[in-house]
DOLUM-332087 format. One record per residue (C-alpha): residue in three letters; residue number from 1; x, y, z. Coordinates in Angstrom, 3 decimals. Last residue first. Example, Ala and Ser with C-alpha at 12.3 -4.5 7.8 and 13.67 -1.06 7.14 Angstrom:
{rest:Ser&nr:2&u:13.670&v:-1.060&w:7.140}
{rest:Ala&nr:1&u:12.300&v:-4.500&w:7.800}
***
This chain:
{rest:Unk&nr:365&u:145.844&v:84.855&w:83.896}
{rest:Unk&nr:364&u:144.331&v:81.857&w:85.774}
{rest:Unk&nr:363&u:144.272&v:84.179&w:88.936}
{rest:Unk&nr:362&u:141.638&v:86.603&w:86.916}
{rest:Unk&nr:361&u:139.625&v:83.819&w:85.972}
{rest:Unk&nr:360&u:139.594&v:82.353&w:89.147}
{rest:Unk&nr:359&u:138.472&v:85.681&w:90.725}
{rest:Unk&nr:358&u:135.820&v:86.239&w:88.403}
{rest:Unk&nr:357&u:134.177&v:82.467&w:88.972}
{rest:Unk&nr:356&u:134.395&v:83.439&w:92.690}
{rest:Unk&nr:355&u:132.505&v:86.495&w:92.462}
{rest:Unk&nr:354&u:129.947&v:84.626&w:90.317}
{rest:Unk&nr:353&u:129.750&v:81.802&w:92.872}
{rest:Unk&nr:352&u:128.964&v:84.375&w:95.639}
{rest:Unk&nr:351&u:126.722&v:86.543&w:93.613}
{rest:Unk&nr:350&u:124.535&v:83.134&w:92.920}
{rest:Unk&nr:349&u:124.556&v:82.406&w:96.665}
{rest:Unk&nr:348&u:123.529&v:85.903&w:97.423}
{rest:Unk&nr:347&u:121.012&v:86.686&w:94.907}
{rest:Unk&nr:346&u:119.091&v:83.085&w:96.104}
{rest:Unk&nr:345&u:119.673&v:84.199&w:99.755}
{rest:Unk&nr:344&u:117.878&v:87.594&w:98.905}
{rest:Unk&nr:343&u:115.010&v:85.724&w:96.987}
{rest:Unk&nr:342&u:114.304&v:83.508&w:99.851}
{rest:Unk&nr:341&u:114.469&v:85.765&w:102.954}
{rest:Unk&nr:340&u:112.716&v:89.325&w:102.965}
{rest:Unk&nr:339&u:110.785&v:89.016&w:99.557}
{rest:Unk&nr:338&u:109.667&v:85.655&w:100.202}
{rest:Unk&nr:337&u:108.864&v:86.264&w:103.604}
{rest:Unk&nr:336&u:106.890&v:89.376&w:103.127}
{rest:Unk&nr:335&u:103.110&v:87.395&w:103.058}
{rest:Unk&nr:334&u:104.111&v:85.137&w:105.985}
{rest:Unk&nr:333&u:105.109&v:88.114&w:108.183}
{rest:Unk&nr:332&u:102.266&v:89.956&w:106.757}
{rest:Unk&nr:331&u:99.311&v:87.815&w:107.603}
{rest:Unk&nr:330&u:99.174&v:87.610&w:111.320}
{rest:Unk&nr:329&u:100.769&v:90.546&w:112.989}
{rest:Unk&nr:328&u:100.579&v:93.339&w:110.525}
{rest:Unk&nr:327&u:97.174&v:91.853&w:108.735}
{rest:Unk&nr:326&u:95.389&v:91.440&w:112.112}
{rest:Unk&nr:325&u:96.481&v:94.666&w:113.283}
{rest:Unk&nr:324&u:95.306&v:96.776&w:109.760}
{rest:Unk&nr:323&u:91.807&v:94.567&w:109.995}
{rest:Unk&nr:322&u:91.652&v:95.934&w:113.575}
{rest:Unk&nr:321&u:91.912&v:99.648&w:112.723}
{rest:Unk&nr:320&u:89.524&v:99.667&w:109.866}
{rest:Unk&nr:319&u:88.328&v:98.575&w:106.420}
{rest:Unk&nr:318&u:91.865&v:98.074&w:104.943}
{rest:Unk&nr:317&u:93.894&v:98.701&w:101.605}
{rest:Unk&nr:316&u:91.421&v:101.789&w:100.357}
{rest:Unk&nr:315&u:93.507&v:104.761&w:101.624}
{rest:Unk&nr:314&u:97.054&v:103.335&w:101.708}
{rest:Unk&nr:313&u:96.119&v:102.541&w:98.132}
{rest:Unk&nr:312&u:95.444&v:106.117&w:97.318}
{rest:Unk&nr:311&u:98.254&v:107.371&w:99.136}
{rest:Unk&nr:310&u:100.446&v:105.075&w:97.097}
{rest:Unk&nr:309&u:99.085&v:106.082&w:93.381}
{rest:Unk&nr:308&u:100.105&v:109.901&w:94.791}
{rest:Unk&nr:307&u:103.139&v:109.046&w:95.424}
{rest:Unk&nr:306&u:103.732&v:106.841&w:92.034}
{rest:Unk&nr:305&u:102.569&v:109.850&w:89.767}
{rest:Unk&nr:304&u:104.602&v:112.338&w:91.806}
{rest:Unk&nr:303&u:107.777&v:110.191&w:91.628}
{rest:Unk&nr:302&u:107.573&v:109.528&w:88.193}
{rest:Unk&nr:301&u:110.204&v:112.145&w:86.695}
{rest:Unk&nr:300&u:112.560&v:111.781&w:89.466}
{rest:Unk&nr:299&u:113.775&v:108.539&w:88.527}
{rest:Unk&nr:298&u:115.706&v:110.153&w:86.217}
{rest:Unk&nr:297&u:117.094&v:108.937&w:82.717}
{rest:Unk&nr:296&u:114.319&v:106.003&w:82.167}
{rest:Unk&nr:295&u:115.220&v:102.516&w:81.287}
{rest:Unk&nr:294&u:111.699&v:101.180&w:81.630}
{rest:Unk&nr:293&u:112.924&v:98.662&w:84.370}
{rest:Unk&nr:292&u:115.371&v:100.702&w:85.760}
{rest:Unk&nr:291&u:112.858&v:103.935&w:85.915}
{rest:Unk&nr:290&u:110.532&v:101.545&w:87.902}
{rest:Unk&nr:289&u:112.987&v:100.549&w:90.047}
{rest:Unk&nr:288&u:114.457&v:103.820&w:91.090}
{rest:Unk&nr:287&u:110.694&v:104.972&w:91.863}
{rest:Unk&nr:286&u:109.587&v:101.969&w:93.913}
{rest:Unk&nr:285&u:113.053&v:102.431&w:95.811}
{rest:Unk&nr:284&u:112.569&v:105.997&w:96.658}
{rest:Unk&nr:283&u:108.890&v:105.503&w:97.397}
{rest:Unk&nr:282&u:109.749&v:102.890&w:100.006}
{rest:Unk&nr:281&u:112.407&v:105.247&w:101.124}
{rest:Unk&nr:280&u:110.034&v:108.165&w:101.513}
{rest:Unk&nr:279&u:107.206&v:106.028&w:103.413}
{rest:Unk&nr:278&u:109.925&v:104.704&w:105.810}
{rest:Unk&nr:277&u:111.237&v:108.647&w:106.621}
{rest:Unk&nr:276&u:107.975&v:110.068&w:106.899}
{rest:Unk&nr:275&u:106.662&v:107.177&w:109.035}
{rest:Unk&nr:274&u:109.745&v:107.857&w:111.285}
{rest:Unk&nr:273&u:108.704&v:111.380&w:111.265}
{rest:Unk&nr:272&u:105.526&v:110.896&w:112.408}
{rest:Unk&nr:271&u:106.513&v:108.494&w:115.011}
{rest:Unk&nr:270&u:108.699&v:110.931&w:116.689}
{rest:Unk&nr:269&u:106.296&v:113.378&w:116.839}
{rest:Unk&nr:268&u:103.453&v:111.554&w:118.057}
{rest:Unk&nr:267&u:105.937&v:110.262&w:120.591}
{rest:Unk&nr:266&u:106.464&v:113.852&w:121.922}
{rest:Unk&nr:265&u:102.775&v:114.345&w:121.883}
{rest:Unk&nr:264&u:102.499&v:112.032&w:124.395}
{rest:Unk&nr:263&u:103.665&v:115.044&w:127.037}
{rest:Unk&nr:262&u:99.960&v:115.347&w:127.773}
{rest:Unk&nr:261&u:100.948&v:116.547&w:131.079}
{rest:Unk&nr:260&u:103.626&v:118.154&w:132.798}
{rest:Unk&nr:259&u:102.520&v:121.395&w:135.249}
{rest:Unk&nr:258&u:99.699&v:120.350&w:136.845}
{rest:Unk&nr:257&u:101.730&v:117.567&w:139.230}
{rest:Unk&nr:256&u:103.900&v:115.235&w:136.975}
{rest:Unk&nr:255&u:101.455&v:113.370&w:134.745}
{rest:Unk&nr:254&u:102.525&v:110.487&w:132.682}
{rest:Unk&nr:253&u:99.563&v:108.227&w:131.627}
{rest:Unk&nr:252&u:99.707&v:109.336&w:127.865}
{rest:Unk&nr:251&u:103.125&v:107.759&w:127.935}
{rest:Unk&nr:250&u:101.527&v:104.240&w:127.931}
{rest:Unk&nr:249&u:98.552&v:105.059&w:125.384}
{rest:Unk&nr:248&u:100.942&v:106.381&w:122.537}
{rest:Unk&nr:247&u:103.252&v:103.545&w:123.105}
{rest:Unk&nr:246&u:100.362&v:100.852&w:123.245}
{rest:Unk&nr:245&u:99.128&v:102.080&w:119.692}
{rest:Unk&nr:244&u:96.257&v:99.610&w:119.001}
{rest:Unk&nr:243&u:95.663&v:99.235&w:122.675}
{rest:Unk&nr:242&u:93.988&v:95.823&w:123.734}
{rest:Unk&nr:241&u:97.120&v:93.836&w:123.776}
{rest:Unk&nr:240&u:98.736&v:96.086&w:126.535}
{rest:Unk&nr:239&u:96.097&v:95.608&w:128.594}
{rest:Unk&nr:238&u:97.368&v:92.932&w:130.864}
{rest:Unk&nr:237&u:100.366&v:95.002&w:132.050}
{rest:Unk&nr:236&u:99.996&v:98.682&w:130.861}
{rest:Unk&nr:235&u:102.968&v:100.401&w:132.280}
{rest:Unk&nr:234&u:105.392&v:97.674&w:133.141}
{rest:Unk&nr:233&u:104.557&v:96.225&w:129.879}
{rest:Unk&nr:232&u:104.770&v:99.533&w:127.750}
{rest:Unk&nr:231&u:108.131&v:100.347&w:129.451}
{rest:Unk&nr:230&u:109.678&v:97.207&w:128.293}
{rest:Unk&nr:229&u:108.123&v:97.695&w:124.658}
{rest:Unk&nr:228&u:110.249&v:100.805&w:124.862}
{rest:Unk&nr:227&u:113.703&v:99.338&w:125.761}
{rest:Unk&nr:226&u:113.181&v:96.556&w:123.485}
{rest:Unk&nr:225&u:112.500&v:98.843&w:120.653}
{rest:Unk&nr:224&u:115.616&v:100.968&w:121.439}
{rest:Unk&nr:223&u:117.891&v:98.564&w:121.693}
{rest:Unk&nr:222&u:116.668&v:97.054&w:118.416}
{rest:Unk&nr:221&u:117.212&v:100.735&w:116.736}
{rest:Unk&nr:220&u:120.480&v:100.484&w:118.241}
{rest:Unk&nr:219&u:121.735&v:97.256&w:116.806}
{rest:Unk&nr:218&u:119.919&v:97.764&w:113.595}
{rest:Unk&nr:217&u:121.245&v:101.139&w:112.528}
{rest:Unk&nr:216&u:124.723&v:99.925&w:114.178}
{rest:Unk&nr:215&u:125.077&v:96.434&w:111.971}
{rest:Unk&nr:214&u:123.575&v:97.601&w:108.773}
{rest:Unk&nr:213&u:125.725&v:100.738&w:108.654}
{rest:Unk&nr:212&u:129.009&v:98.747&w:109.194}
{rest:Unk&nr:211&u:127.959&v:96.000&w:106.959}
{rest:Unk&nr:210&u:127.104&v:98.029&w:103.822}
{rest:Unk&nr:209&u:129.991&v:100.805&w:104.486}
{rest:Unk&nr:208&u:132.682&v:98.404&w:103.714}
{rest:Unk&nr:207&u:132.775&v:99.123&w:100.001}
{rest:Unk&nr:206&u:132.829&v:103.009&w:100.525}
{rest:Unk&nr:205&u:130.855&v:106.104&w:99.527}
{rest:Unk&nr:204&u:127.275&v:104.744&w:99.821}
{rest:Unk&nr:203&u:124.980&v:105.917&w:97.421}
{rest:Unk&nr:202&u:124.451&v:102.301&w:96.348}
{rest:Unk&nr:201&u:122.552&v:101.789&w:99.690}
{rest:Unk&nr:200&u:119.035&v:102.787&w:98.519}
{rest:Unk&nr:199&u:118.006&v:99.620&w:96.543}
{rest:Unk&nr:198&u:119.743&v:97.214&w:98.974}
{rest:Unk&nr:197&u:117.580&v:99.496&w:101.488}
{rest:Unk&nr:196&u:114.645&v:97.503&w:100.867}
{rest:Unk&nr:195&u:116.176&v:94.671&w:102.526}
{rest:Unk&nr:194&u:115.673&v:96.766&w:105.588}
{rest:Unk&nr:193&u:112.238&v:95.166&w:105.876}
{rest:Unk&nr:192&u:113.827&v:92.232&w:107.505}
{rest:Unk&nr:191&u:113.995&v:94.256&w:111.097}
{rest:Unk&nr:190&u:110.336&v:95.763&w:111.163}
{rest:Unk&nr:189&u:108.489&v:93.608&w:111.061}
{rest:Unk&nr:188&u:109.603&v:90.378&w:109.334}
{rest:Unk&nr:187&u:111.853&v:89.657&w:112.265}
{rest:Unk&nr:186&u:109.572&v:90.906&w:114.880}
{rest:Unk&nr:185&u:106.618&v:88.825&w:113.358}
{rest:Unk&nr:184&u:108.874&v:85.943&w:113.625}
{rest:Unk&nr:183&u:110.335&v:86.815&w:117.449}
{rest:Unk&nr:182&u:106.471&v:87.263&w:118.347}
{rest:Unk&nr:181&u:105.901&v:83.467&w:116.845}
{rest:Unk&nr:180&u:108.673&v:82.270&w:118.888}
{rest:Unk&nr:179&u:107.552&v:83.981&w:121.976}
{rest:Unk&nr:178&u:104.420&v:82.827&w:121.728}
{rest:Unk&nr:177&u:105.811&v:79.054&w:121.413}
{rest:Unk&nr:176&u:108.187&v:79.270&w:124.030}
{rest:Unk&nr:175&u:105.887&v:78.978&w:127.283}
{rest:Unk&nr:174&u:103.173&v:81.124&w:128.493}
{rest:Unk&nr:173&u:104.547&v:81.962&w:131.752}
{rest:Unk&nr:172&u:108.273&v:82.770&w:130.294}
{rest:Unk&nr:171&u:108.356&v:85.556&w:132.558}
{rest:Unk&nr:170&u:105.768&v:85.537&w:134.983}
{rest:Unk&nr:169&u:105.637&v:88.390&w:135.417}
{rest:Unk&nr:168&u:106.151&v:91.393&w:133.664}
{rest:Unk&nr:167&u:103.697&v:93.258&w:135.209}
{rest:Unk&nr:166&u:105.404&v:93.134&w:138.696}
{rest:Unk&nr:165&u:107.957&v:95.625&w:137.324}
{rest:Unk&nr:164&u:105.023&v:98.092&w:137.813}
{rest:Unk&nr:163&u:106.145&v:101.800&w:136.150}
{rest:Unk&nr:162&u:104.301&v:104.502&w:136.778}
{rest:Unk&nr:161&u:106.913&v:106.647&w:138.381}
{rest:Unk&nr:160&u:109.224&v:105.784&w:135.980}
{rest:Unk&nr:159&u:107.487&v:107.478&w:133.077}
{rest:Unk&nr:158&u:109.668&v:110.632&w:133.082}
{rest:Unk&nr:157&u:112.682&v:108.992&w:132.212}
{rest:Unk&nr:156&u:111.568&v:107.008&w:129.275}
{rest:Unk&nr:155&u:109.953&v:110.189&w:128.305}
{rest:Unk&nr:154&u:113.472&v:112.062&w:128.469}
{rest:Unk&nr:153&u:115.057&v:108.921&w:126.339}
{rest:Unk&nr:152&u:112.279&v:109.471&w:123.633}
{rest:Unk&nr:151&u:113.014&v:113.587&w:123.524}
{rest:Unk&nr:150&u:116.645&v:112.810&w:123.145}
{rest:Unk&nr:149&u:115.681&v:110.453&w:120.099}
{rest:Unk&nr:148&u:113.803&v:113.276&w:118.578}
{rest:Unk&nr:147&u:116.386&v:115.873&w:118.836}
{rest:Unk&nr:146&u:119.150&v:113.428&w:117.284}
{rest:Unk&nr:145&u:116.671&v:112.278&w:114.525}
{rest:Unk&nr:144&u:116.362&v:116.146&w:113.208}
{rest:Unk&nr:143&u:119.743&v:116.912&w:112.034}
{rest:Unk&nr:142&u:120.839&v:113.327&w:110.603}
{rest:Unk&nr:141&u:117.458&v:112.708&w:109.244}
{rest:Unk&nr:140&u:117.208&v:115.836&w:106.899}
{rest:Unk&nr:139&u:120.808&v:115.673&w:105.785}
{rest:Unk&nr:138&u:120.097&v:111.812&w:104.579}
{rest:Unk&nr:137&u:116.790&v:113.462&w:103.170}
{rest:Unk&nr:136&u:118.854&v:115.777&w:101.422}
{rest:Unk&nr:135&u:121.534&v:113.152&w:100.243}
{rest:Unk&nr:134&u:118.559&v:110.852&w:99.183}
{rest:Unk&nr:133&u:116.959&v:112.980&w:96.889}
{rest:Unk&nr:132&u:114.944&v:116.304&w:96.342}
{rest:Unk&nr:131&u:112.037&v:114.824&w:94.239}
{rest:Unk&nr:130&u:112.125&v:111.984&w:97.131}
{rest:Unk&nr:129&u:111.849&v:114.514&w:99.975}
{rest:Unk&nr:128&u:108.851&v:116.424&w:97.401}
{rest:Unk&nr:127&u:107.006&v:113.098&w:97.098}
{rest:Unk&nr:126&u:107.245&v:111.978&w:100.912}
{rest:Unk&nr:125&u:105.804&v:115.685&w:101.983}
{rest:Unk&nr:124&u:102.542&v:114.667&w:99.588}
{rest:Unk&nr:123&u:102.435&v:111.654&w:100.719}
{rest:Unk&nr:122&u:101.985&v:113.115&w:104.530}
{rest:Unk&nr:121&u:99.470&v:115.406&w:103.399}
{rest:Unk&nr:120&u:97.796&v:112.888&w:101.632}
{rest:Unk&nr:119&u:97.561&v:110.333&w:104.808}
{rest:Unk&nr:118&u:96.822&v:113.302&w:106.969}
{rest:Unk&nr:117&u:93.772&v:114.581&w:104.572}
{rest:Unk&nr:116&u:92.247&v:110.859&w:103.559}
{rest:Unk&nr:115&u:91.727&v:109.546&w:107.053}
{rest:Unk&nr:114&u:88.466&v:112.599&w:107.043}
{rest:Unk&nr:113&u:88.829&v:114.561&w:110.026}
{rest:Unk&nr:112&u:86.326&v:114.235&w:113.161}
{rest:Unk&nr:111&u:88.712&v:111.756&w:114.904}
{rest:Unk&nr:110&u:91.995&v:114.347&w:114.433}
{rest:Unk&nr:109&u:94.493&v:113.257&w:116.884}
{rest:Unk&nr:108&u:93.803&v:109.539&w:118.574}
{rest:Unk&nr:107&u:92.288&v:107.395&w:116.042}
{rest:Unk&nr:106&u:91.985&v:109.387&w:112.980}
{rest:Unk&nr:105&u:95.679&v:110.398&w:113.339}
{rest:Unk&nr:104&u:96.765&v:106.860&w:114.214}
{rest:Unk&nr:103&u:94.786&v:104.988&w:111.654}
{rest:Unk&nr:102&u:96.141&v:107.803&w:109.176}
{rest:Unk&nr:101&u:99.960&v:107.007&w:110.155}
{rest:Unk&nr:100&u:99.288&v:103.510&w:109.812}
{rest:Unk&nr:99&u:98.037&v:103.778&w:106.450}
{rest:Unk&nr:98&u:100.980&v:105.659&w:105.363}
{rest:Unk&nr:97&u:102.684&v:102.604&w:106.560}
{rest:Unk&nr:96&u:100.753&v:100.061&w:105.000}
{rest:Unk&nr:95&u:100.834&v:102.349&w:101.061}
{rest:Unk&nr:94&u:104.699&v:102.249&w:101.598}
{rest:Unk&nr:93&u:104.716&v:98.711&w:102.248}
{rest:Unk&nr:92&u:102.801&v:97.680&w:99.007}
{rest:Unk&nr:91&u:105.062&v:99.909&w:96.928}
{rest:Unk&nr:90&u:107.982&v:98.274&w:98.282}
{rest:Unk&nr:89&u:106.659&v:95.242&w:97.835}
{rest:Unk&nr:88&u:105.518&v:95.967&w:94.310}
{rest:Unk&nr:87&u:108.654&v:97.020&w:93.476}
{rest:Unk&nr:86&u:110.396&v:93.904&w:94.721}
{rest:Unk&nr:85&u:108.075&v:91.760&w:92.628}
{rest:Unk&nr:84&u:108.730&v:93.437&w:89.425}
{rest:Unk&nr:83&u:112.581&v:93.274&w:89.849}
{rest:Unk&nr:82&u:112.140&v:89.851&w:90.584}
{rest:Unk&nr:81&u:110.446&v:89.349&w:87.184}
{rest:Unk&nr:80&u:112.861&v:91.963&w:85.768}
{rest:Unk&nr:79&u:115.858&v:89.754&w:86.891}
{rest:Unk&nr:78&u:114.190&v:86.437&w:85.776}
{rest:Unk&nr:77&u:114.362&v:87.833&w:82.202}
{rest:Unk&nr:76&u:117.683&v:90.019&w:82.289}
{rest:Unk&nr:75&u:119.835&v:87.299&w:84.118}
{rest:Unk&nr:74&u:119.302&v:86.516&w:87.773}
{rest:Unk&nr:73&u:122.771&v:87.622&w:89.280}
{rest:Unk&nr:72&u:123.455&v:90.720&w:87.310}
{rest:Unk&nr:71&u:119.738&v:91.776&w:86.736}
{rest:Unk&nr:70&u:119.033&v:91.249&w:90.039}
{rest:Unk&nr:69&u:122.252&v:93.230&w:91.147}
{rest:Unk&nr:68&u:121.216&v:96.243&w:89.276}
{rest:Unk&nr:67&u:117.393&v:96.447&w:90.421}
{rest:Unk&nr:66&u:119.030&v:95.978&w:94.052}
{rest:Unk&nr:65&u:121.642&v:98.899&w:93.706}
{rest:Unk&nr:64&u:125.029&v:98.969&w:92.135}
{rest:Unk&nr:63&u:127.909&v:101.315&w:93.581}
{rest:Unk&nr:62&u:129.702&v:98.391&w:94.862}
{rest:Unk&nr:61&u:128.639&v:94.787&w:93.647}
{rest:Unk&nr:60&u:130.219&v:92.242&w:96.214}
{rest:Unk&nr:59&u:129.691&v:94.964&w:99.285}
{rest:Unk&nr:58&u:126.120&v:95.125&w:98.259}
{rest:Unk&nr:57&u:125.329&v:91.593&w:98.361}
{rest:Unk&nr:56&u:127.430&v:91.159&w:101.712}
{rest:Unk&nr:55&u:125.616&v:93.652&w:103.170}
{rest:Unk&nr:54&u:122.000&v:91.952&w:102.897}
{rest:Unk&nr:53&u:123.377&v:88.500&w:103.235}
{rest:Unk&nr:52&u:124.918&v:89.695&w:106.684}
{rest:Unk&nr:51&u:121.325&v:91.775&w:107.501}
{rest:Unk&nr:50&u:119.899&v:88.357&w:106.961}
{rest:Unk&nr:49&u:122.159&v:86.365&w:109.408}
{rest:Unk&nr:48&u:121.364&v:89.145&w:112.168}
{rest:Unk&nr:47&u:117.284&v:88.973&w:111.721}
{rest:Unk&nr:46&u:116.754&v:85.804&w:113.669}
{rest:Unk&nr:45&u:118.835&v:87.444&w:116.627}
{rest:Unk&nr:44&u:116.776&v:90.711&w:116.418}
{rest:Unk&nr:43&u:113.612&v:88.842&w:116.375}
{rest:Unk&nr:42&u:114.416&v:86.788&w:119.235}
{rest:Unk&nr:41&u:115.540&v:90.081&w:121.114}
{rest:Unk&nr:40&u:112.249&v:91.188&w:120.285}
{rest:Unk&nr:39&u:110.234&v:88.489&w:121.017}
{rest:Unk&nr:38&u:111.995&v:88.666&w:124.724}
{rest:Unk&nr:37&u:110.396&v:92.249&w:125.042}
{rest:Unk&nr:36&u:107.131&v:90.682&w:123.687}
{rest:Unk&nr:35&u:107.248&v:88.466&w:127.183}
{rest:Unk&nr:34&u:103.914&v:90.204&w:128.652}
{rest:Unk&nr:33&u:102.169&v:89.316&w:125.460}
{rest:Unk&nr:32&u:103.921&v:86.792&w:123.421}
{rest:Unk&nr:31&u:101.840&v:86.996&w:120.470}
{rest:Unk&nr:30&u:101.938&v:91.089&w:120.511}
{rest:Unk&nr:29&u:105.348&v:90.792&w:119.364}
{rest:Unk&nr:28&u:106.130&v:94.333&w:118.734}
{rest:Unk&nr:27&u:104.544&v:97.837&w:119.119}
{rest:Unk&nr:26&u:102.425&v:99.949&w:117.269}
{rest:Unk&nr:25&u:103.735&v:102.961&w:118.259}
{rest:Unk&nr:24&u:107.539&v:102.105&w:118.243}
{rest:Unk&nr:23&u:107.323&v:100.149&w:115.157}
{rest:Unk&nr:22&u:105.853&v:103.007&w:113.327}
{rest:Unk&nr:21&u:109.593&v:104.084&w:111.894}
{rest:Unk&nr:20&u:111.945&v:102.692&w:114.369}
{rest:Unk&nr:19&u:112.998&v:100.791&w:111.599}
{rest:Unk&nr:18&u:113.242&v:103.295&w:109.018}
{rest:Unk&nr:17&u:114.431&v:105.808&w:111.436}
{rest:Unk&nr:16&u:117.560&v:103.533&w:112.688}
{rest:Unk&nr:15&u:117.956&v:102.894&w:108.577}
{rest:Unk&nr:14&u:118.398&v:106.555&w:107.624}
{rest:Unk&nr:13&u:120.500&v:107.405&w:111.084}
{rest:Unk&nr:12&u:122.823&v:104.489&w:109.901}
{rest:Unk&nr:11&u:122.788&v:106.130&w:106.046}
{rest:Unk&nr:10&u:123.374&v:109.686&w:107.469}
{rest:Unk&nr:9&u:126.244&v:108.397&w:109.649}
{rest:Unk&nr:8&u:127.787&v:106.454&w:107.087}
{rest:Unk&nr:7&u:127.836&v:109.088&w:104.593}
{rest:Unk&nr:6&u:125.326&v:109.790&w:101.597}
{rest:Unk&nr:5&u:126.126&v:110.062&w:97.706}
{rest:Unk&nr:4&u:124.166&v:110.813&w:94.712}
{rest:Unk&nr:3&u:125.493&v:109.941&w:91.447}
{rest:Unk&nr:2&u:125.323&v:112.966&w:89.067}
{rest:Unk&nr:1&u:122.916&v:112.815&w:86.466}
***
């Protein structure tokens, strides 16, 4: 099987779309209320050391993915246990993202349609994308994302008449505690979720690419998320926390005369594309992990089965939107912490130790 490769530009666009994914529509830092934009900055600062660790580990093992690195650093037995944990995390995250999309369509777009229908349609699209491979997915994102970002910027400009900057006051009115909590939530969702790209970026062409891709992908996405959060606060004010999908609610208020209305479909299109990419990356990582576990020749042979299981799991995982939001902001940050922080740090330390041993052995000869 030929090795798949993606350019740095395609990788940055993939990372950017993954991070934006469901974040733009669900929002960040709900605990911080009108200081949610500050929580976004705090979350980005918290995530920066971990992004360095992800890229450093990939640079130490060029051409290797997450599951290869776990096997090398932790050994076969412990490495397989860690691989199973990451396979579960990627599978669970993919199901959560699909369910976000299902709740969105059932709430604002197609309330009469059974939720399983949009989830299944998107799930099948993800299956096709993963079977085609990371190269095709990367080119697709590089083609469509600039158009969607243009729509996002246009929406930001059109919403200016609806902005009420006084809604942002008082800054730090509730103290630092809610901001730190919101920052930790933002760290885990969405920034630290990029740990899964350790299972994808073995396809990068050069050794130095991971650091560059992580830096630009996360920086651009953080700026967009913070600007969007500021917009939502300035439009919705104290009502921000009462919406499951604040971005959609904020954009729905745009009305210029009788000829420019209902442009929230542009936000929905960006959200749908982001969810598609994020779910596809999760499905790809799960498929690669299982194929490495069982020494399969090609991960594509199990994509359909795993994709359909992910669709079913996403349908049964929550009872309603309220349960989904509670999980995302109250439980998920602590649930994801071992996958996003503890295990990567352990792998990084072991990788550095092994790299130094190899250098010292070479110097001895």
